[in-house]
C-alpha positions in Angstrom: 156.8 140.5 74.1 156.5 137.1 72.3 154.8 137.0 68.9 151.6 135.0 68.5 153.6 131.9 67.6 155.7 132.5 70.7 152.7 131.8 73.1 153.1 128.1 72.7 154.1 126.6 76.1 154.4 130.2 77.6 153.5 130.1 81.3 150.8 132.7 81.7 149.1 133.7 84.9 145.7 135.3 84.3 144.7 137.3 87.4 141.0 137.7 87.5 138.6 135.6 85.4 135.6 137.8 86.2 132.0 137.7 85.0 132.1 140.2 82.1 133.8 138.0 79.5 137.2 139.8 79.1 139.3 137.5 81.3 137.4 134.5 79.9 138.1 135.5 76.3 141.8 136.1 77.0 142.2 132.8 78.8 140.5 130.9 75.9 142.6 132.6 73.3 145.8 131.9 75.2 144.8 128.2 75.4 144.1 128.2 71.7 147.7 129.4 71.2 149.2 126.5 73.2 150.0 128.5 76.3 150.2 127.0 79.8 147.5 129.0 81.6 146.9 129.4 85.3 143.8 131.4 86.3 143.5 132.9 89.8 140.5 134.8 91.1 139.4 135.6 94.6 135.8 134.6 93.7 135.0 130.9 94.2 133.8 128.4 91.6 130.1 129.0 92.5 130.5 132.8 92.0 132.3 132.2 88.7 130.0 129.5 87.5 128.8 131.4 84.4 132.4 132.1 83.2 133.7 128.7 84.1 131.0 127.0 81.9 132.5 128.8 78.9 136.1 128.1 79.7 138.0 125.7 77.4 138.9 122.5 79.1 142.6 121.7 78.7 145.4 119.8 80.4 147.3 123.1 80.1 144.8 124.9 82.3 145.1 125.2 86.1 142.5 127.0 88.3 143.3 128.6 91.6 140.1 130.1 93.0 139.1 131.8 96.2 142.7 132.9 96.8 145.7 134.5 95.1 148.9 133.0 96.6 152.3 134.6 95.9 153.6 131.2 94.9 151.8 131.6 91.6 154.7 133.8 90.5 157.0 130.8 90.5 157.8 129.8 86.9 155.6 132.5 85.5 156.6 134.1 82.1 153.7 136.6 81.8 150.8 138.0 83.8 147.5 139.2 82.4 146.0 141.7 84.8 142.2 142.0 84.6 140.3 145.1 85.6 139.1 144.0 89.1 142.8 143.5 90.1 144.2 146.8 91.3 147.7 147.9 90.4 148.6 148.0 94.1 147.8 144.3 94.6 150.5 142.5 96.5 151.1 139.9 93.8 151.5 142.6 91.1 154.0 144.6 93.2 156.1 141.5 93.7 155.8 140.6 90.0 157.2 144.0 89.1 160.1 143.5 91.5 160.8 140.2 89.7 160.5 141.9 86.3 157.7 139.6 85.2 156.0 141.2 82.2 152.5 142.4 82.9 149.8 142.9 80.2 146.1 143.3 80.3 143.3 142.5 77.8 143.7 145.8 76.0 147.5 146.1 75.9 147.9 142.5 74.7 145.2 142.9 72.1 146.7 146.1 70.6 150.0 144.3 70.2 148.5 141.5 68.0 145.5 143.2 66.4 146.2 143.5 62.6 143.7 146.4 62.0 145.2 149.5 60.4 142.0 151.5 61.0 141.5 151.8 64.8 139.5 154.3 66.8 139.7 154.1 70.6 137.2 155.9 72.9 137.3 156.5 76.7 135.7 158.9 79.2 134.0 158.8 82.6 130.5 158.8 81.1 129.2 158.4 77.6 131.9 156.2 76.1 129.7 153.2 75.5 127.0 155.3 73.8 129.7 157.1 71.7 131.3 153.7 70.7 128.0 152.2 69.8 126.8 155.2 67.8 130.1 155.5 65.9 130.0 151.8 65.3 126.6 152.1 63.7 127.9 155.0 61.5 130.9 153.0 60.4 128.8 149.9 59.6 126.6 152.0 57.3 129.7 152.7 55.1 132.2 149.9 55.6 131.1 146.2 55.6 134.2 145.0 57.5 133.7 146.9 60.7 133.5 145.9 64.4 132.9 147.4 67.8 134.7 145.8 70.8 136.4 146.4 74.1 135.0 147.5 77.5 131.5 147.7 75.9 129.3 144.9 77.0 128.4 143.3 73.7 131.8 142.1 72.3 135.0 141.6 74.2 138.3 142.2 72.3 139.6 138.6 72.1 136.3 137.3 70.9 136.4 139.8 68.0 140.0 139.0 67.1 139.3 136.2 64.8 137.1 138.5 62.7 139.7 141.2 62.3 142.2 141.8 59.4 144.3 144.7 58.5 141.4 146.4 56.6 138.9 146.1 59.4 137.4 149.3 60.8 137.6 148.8 64.5 136.0 150.9 67.2 137.3 150.2 70.8 136.0 151.2 74.2 138.7 151.4 76.8 138.4 151.9 80.5 140.9 153.7 82.8 142.0 150.3 84.1 142.8 149.1 80.7 144.7 152.3 79.9 146.9 152.0 83.0 148.8 149.0 81.6 148.9 150.5 78.1 150.8 153.4 79.7 153.5 151.0 80.8 154.0 149.9 77.2 153.7 153.5 75.7 150.9 152.3 73.4 149.2 154.6 71.0 146.1 154.6 68.8 145.8 156.7 65.6 142.4 158.2 66.5 141.5 158.8 70.1 138.3 160.2 71.5 137.8 161.3 75.2 134.1 162.1 76.0 134.7 163.7 79.4 136.6 163.3 82.7 134.4 163.5 85.8 134.9 162.3 89.4 134.5 158.5 89.4 136.2 155.4 90.7 137.8 157.2 93.6 137.5 154.0 95.6 140.1 152.7 93.2 142.3 155.8 92.7 143.8 157.7 95.6 143.0 161.0 94.0 141.1 162.6 91.1 144.5 163.6 89.6 145.6 160.0 89.4 142.3 159.1 87.7 142.8 161.9 85.2 146.3 160.7 84.5 145.0 157.2 83.7 142.4 158.6 81.2 145.1 160.8 79.6 147.1 157.7 78.5 144.8 157.5 75.4 146.4 160.6 74.0 149.7 160.7 75.8 151.7 158.5 73.4 150.1 159.6 70.2 152.3 160.9 67.3 152.0 164.1 65.3 150.3 162.1 62.5 147.6 161.0 64.9 144.3 162.7 65.8 142.5 163.3 69.1 138.9 164.3 69.6 138.4 166.1 73.0 135.5 167.7 74.8 136.0 171.4 74.9 133.3 171.9 77.5 135.0 169.7 80.1 137.9 171.5 81.8 139.9 168.3 82.5 139.5 167.0 78.9 140.3 170.4 77.5 143.6 170.5 79.4 144.7 167.2 77.7 145.4 169.1 74.5 148.7 170.1 75.9 149.6 166.5 76.7 149.4 165.1 73.2 151.4 165.5 70.0 148.3 164.6 68.0 146.2 167.1 66.0 143.3 168.0 68.3 139.7 168.3 67.2 137.0 169.6 69.6 133.4 169.0 70.2 131.2 171.5 72.2 127.6 172.2 73.2 128.4 175.7 74.3 130.4 177.4 71.5 131.3 177.0 67.8 134.8 175.5 67.8 137.4 176.4 65.1 138.1 172.8 64.3 135.6 170.1 65.3 131.9 169.6 65.9 129.4 172.0 67.6 125.8 173.2 67.9 124.6 176.4 66.4 120.9 177.6 66.0 119.8 174.0 66.9 121.9 172.4 64.1 124.9 170.1 64.3 127.9 171.5 62.4 131.3 170.0 61.5 134.1 172.4 60.8 137.6 171.5 59.5 138.7 173.0 56.2 135.1 174.1 55.6 131.8 174.3 57.5 129.3 171.5 57.0 125.8 171.4 58.3 125.1 167.8 59.4 121.5 167.9 60.6 118.9 169.5 62.9 119.1 168.5 66.6 115.3 168.1 66.4 115.7 165.1 64.1 117.9 163.2 66.6 116.1 160.4 68.5 118.5 160.1 71.4 117.4 162.4 74.2 119.3 164.4 76.8 122.1 167.0 76.7 124.6 164.4 77.8 123.7 162.3 74.8 123.9 165.3 72.5 127.6 165.7 73.6 128.1 162.0 72.9 126.6 162.5 69.4 129.0 165.4 68.7 132.0 163.2 69.7 130.8 160.4 67.4 130.2 162.9 64.5 133.7 164.3 64.8 135.3 160.9 64.8 133.1 159.8 61.9 134.1 162.7 59.7 137.8 162.2 60.5 137.6 158.6 59.3 135.9 159.7 56.1 132.2 158.9 56.7 129.9 160.9 54.5 127.8 163.5 56.3 124.6 162.0 54.8 125.4 158.5 56.3 126.1 160.1 59.7 122.8 162.0 59.7 120.9 158.8 58.6 122.4 156.9 61.6 121.5 159.7 64.0 117.9 159.8 62.8 117.5 156.1 63.5 119.7 155.4 66.6 117.6 154.8 69.7 120.3 154.3 72.3 122.2 151.5 74.1 120.8 149.0 76.5 121.1 149.7 80.2 121.5 153.5 79.6 118.2 155.3 80.1 116.7 152.3 78.2 112.9 152.2 77.9 112.0 148.8 79.2 108.2 149.0 79.1 105.3 151.4 78.6 102.5 150.0 80.7 99.2 151.7 81.6 100.5 155.0 80.6 103.6 154.7 82.7 107.2 154.5 81.5 109.9 152.3 83.0 113.6 153.2 82.3 116.6 151.0 83.1 119.7 153.3 83.7 121.7 150.8 85.7 125.0 151.9 84.2 124.5 155.2 86.1 127.1 154.1 88.7 128.1 157.7 89.7 126.0 160.7 90.9 126.7 162.7 87.7 125.0 160.0 85.6 121.9 160.0 87.7 121.8 163.8 87.5 121.9 163.7 83.7 119.0 161.2 83.7 116.9 163.4 86.0 117.6 166.5 83.9 116.5 164.5 80.8 113.2 163.6 82.6 112.6 167.1 84.0 109.0 168.1 84.3 107.8 164.5 84.6 106.5 162.7 87.8 109.4 160.3 88.6 109.9 157.6 91.1 113.6 157.1 91.4 115.3 153.9 92.5 118.8 154.8 93.6 121.5 154.0 96.1 124.1 151.3 96.5 127.8 151.2 97.3 129.9 154.4 97.3 133.0 154.9 95.1 134.3 157.7 97.3 132.2 160.2 95.4 130.3 163.4 96.3 126.5 163.3 96.6 125.5 166.9 97.2 124.9 167.6 93.5 122.6 164.6 93.2 120.7 165.5 96.4 120.1 169.0 94.9 118.8 167.6 91.6 116.5 165.2 93.5 115.0 168.1 95.3 114.6 170.1 92.1 112.9 167.2 90.3 110.8 166.4 93.5 111.2 162.7 92.8 109.7 159.9 94.8 112.8 158.4 96.3 113.3 154.6 96.7 116.7 153.7 98.2 118.6 150.4 97.9 121.0 149.7 100.8 124.7 150.7 100.8 127.3 153.2 101.8 126.4 155.6 98.9 122.8 155.6 100.2 124.1 156.8 103.6 126.0 159.6 101.9 123.0 160.6 99.8 120.7 160.8 102.8 123.2 162.9 104.6 123.2 165.4 101.7 119.4 165.6 101.4 117.3 167.9 103.5 116.3 166.1 106.7 112.6 166.4 105.9 112.9 165.0 102.3 110.7 161.8 102.1 112.2 158.5 101.1 111.5 154.8 101.3 114.1 152.1 101.9 114.0 148.6 100.4 116.1 145.4 100.7 115.9 144.1 97.1 114.8 145.0 93.6 111.4 143.3 93.8 110.5 145.6 96.7 112.0 148.6 94.9 110.0 148.2 91.7 106.7 147.5 93.6 107.1 150.5 95.8 108.3 152.8 93.0 105.3 151.8 90.9 102.7 152.1 93.7 104.1 155.4 95.1 103.2 157.2 91.8 99.5 156.6 92.7 96.7 154.7 91.1 96.3 157.1 88.2 98.1 156.3 85.0 101.2 158.3 84.0 104.6 159.0 85.5 108.0 157.3 85.2 109.8 154.7 87.2 113.5 155.2 86.8 116.3 152.9 88.0 119.4 155.2 88.0 121.3 154.3 91.2 124.2 156.8 91.1 126.3 154.1 92.9 128.0 150.8 92.4 126.1 147.5 92.7 128.5 145.0 94.2 126.9 144.8 97.7 123.6 143.5 96.5 124.1 142.3 92.9 126.7 140.4 90.9 127.4 143.6 88.9 125.6 146.6 87.4 124.1 144.5 84.5 122.7 142.0 87.0 121.0 144.9 88.8 119.5 146.1 85.5 118.3 142.6 84.6 116.6 142.2 87.9 114.9 145.6 87.4 113.7 144.5 83.9 112.4 141.2 85.3 110.4 142.9 88.0 109.0 145.5 85.6 107.8 142.9 83.1 106.1 141.0 86.0 103.9 144.0 86.8 100.2 143.3 86.1 
């Protein structure tokens, strides 16, 4: 792998510009290093308009959009594989045969990132909240600290210019980013895995392969490294046998010998001694799933030396991350929540459990990721929600799992969904309108955040 100086005139093929900023930031960084960059994406220039506007213009830049011809491999020194491009893509298979080096945003970043204080977090659900929460804790103690990665706010290569060897860096990593890191046997000194649940099975041919991708975060750690794992999740618990790192646990169900847990409604940290962090009643973030995220963040925080008092202060003030059970508006006694990042049934189940006992109008449905919907159907019946369904393959599966007489309303767009969800709660004030789809968004929206923004727009338009 060339050094930073070695990128000058390097012929780099960026596969996937995308709309979330990662591909864009990598391409702009490569251009700033003097590389000869070709960007290829199956989306056309109109679909990629928002990213193309921010792309540096250069005579060393070539765009190949709407297609991905094999001829792009000719005179190619390096490939950057972005998340939307699967490992099985024909062009990547041929690249491996030709021994062309393949990196992605995360693997390349870790090779050039100067920080000596790095925490990386992954998981099926809760990783963004855990990253954000830990980031707030770290900022309360260390001025030179950053949060970056798969989290929406700051992509890695945009943060790079702010990082030095003393920076405290919290990274969120997806399974797709971890896949390429595995090829290079990359490690992080402190790894956190929130949970491993069935997800992205439209991308992986089995749950076992998905678990294997998540396990990369701890697979290449050394005995001097540390891993924080979820004791309550059977798949995460099994990863303790796959790492050389010293393992610390977090658990909602039992006091762990080494790690973070709940006892008598208090959060405790136990390592060489037992520390009482704070009362659960003082935590603003609601929901059992978020309490698990909190324990993961507390464990990581204590391991990097954050004082218990600073951790507790952060928890008392932290209200949550946008797009995750985010309160958009309180209007005429009614609450409107945006939970658009609930792209799998388990996430919607968690949201419904958090809102148990309330009158809820649920906007759900979309595209399936080869997931199971029986559990969500059961929770919908338990909560007795008013069900508003967006179109898609996941919607078909959900309807098949529900009792045949369970009432629902179908809509074609978000405007209809919000209007019906609101009116279906009746003319009296009170109740909750919840967008928590339990499915992917790509059939009807640009991406999940576009879905959330459309929900927010329609909610704020209500009069």
